Each structure stands twice: as C-alpha cells, then as structure tokens.
C-alpha positions, 0 to 999 in steps of 0.5 A: 051315054048321053042321048042328045045334043050336049052343046045347048046352053042358057044364059052366057055373061058379056065376054067381051073384057075377058083373057082366055088361054086354050091349052090343047093337046096335039095326040087324037088331034082330029078331035082336039082340034075340032074341039079347040076350033069349036071353043075359039068360035064360041068365045068369039060369039060371045065378044072375046077378041081375038088377041084376047085368046092365047092357044098353046099346045102340049104333046098329049092329055097328061101335059095339060096340066103342065101346060095349064100351070105355065099359063096360070103363073100369068094369072094377072093377065088371064081370066080362065084356062080351058084345057082340051084334050082327049083319052080313048080307053085302050087295053091297058090301064094307062087310061085310067092313070092319064085320066086321074092324073090330068083331072087332079092336076087340073083340079089342083092348079084351078085351087091353087091359083084361084083361076077357073081351069075348065076340063075339056078333056074327053074320056071316051071308050072309042074314037067314035065316041070321041068324035060324037062329042067333038062335032058330031051327034052329041054336039061339040065339048069345046062349045061347052068348054067355053061357055064353062070358061066365061060363066066361071070368069063372071062369077070370079069377077062378080066376086073380086067386084063385090066383096073386095 
C-alpha cells in the first residue's frame, strides 16, 4: 500500500497542441468524477485548450474498453485517451473478471491503434482506499493519468517527427 502522495511528478512536456479524450465510468461516480475533474484541471494547467478536451461517459469500468475503442476510431483527431474508472473488491470473483477484462481491453486498443490509452482505473479493496486515491491522502490518480497522457503523447509525437 502506498504511503505517500502519489500525485507528484517531474517535468511535463508542453501540451498546448494536444487533443485528449477522457472516457469516464459512471459507476462509483464519487470517485471517478473526482478523478475526471483532477485530470481535466491538470490537462488545462499544462496547456491543453478546453476545446481540445473531450469527455465521454460509459456506465461502468467494464465499458471503458468499448468507449476507448470508439474514441480511437478518431485517431487522426486525438493524441491520447484517458480511461477513468473504479472497481472495488466485493465478495465474489466479479472484481477479478472486470479488472482483467479492462486491463486487457485497454492494452489491446492502445497497441491496435498505436495511441496512448491510459489506465486510470482504481482497483481497490474498499471504498476508503478509492477515496484516498481520488483526492485523499494518496493524491489523485486523475492527475497521474493526465500527466501520463501528456508524456505518452509527446513520445508519440517525437517518434513521428524524428523518424518519418
């Protein structure tokens, strides 16, 4: 378990030309909406224009893969996709199936479309752990997801600009 605020990061590239899409799960909305707001604020703080941030909502974390794939079809229009969700362990194996499916689905989309798809999905044992990671004592994973999206989009741009 983390013992520090995880929302600290080093240098972040200029993001003023980036177009970022957020796909946000509505399930556990107290957690996911706090992460979404933190991600959007972080994107804006690093120069992403409000008009270049698109947000779409899906019912739950399992649907993040489908939502991300729909956004990836617009690959020429976006530089990265941030997927935000929260899965809290229960008494059945449902947690394991959802987490594994989402992780696999988002990875597959990222590879298939050659676009950064950021895994901003909390997988916690209880609600308190989720709250601690969505603006509580361990920071906000939405911030980390936004910074990761900016950094990965910059890497993709560097490869495109220097190799072709």
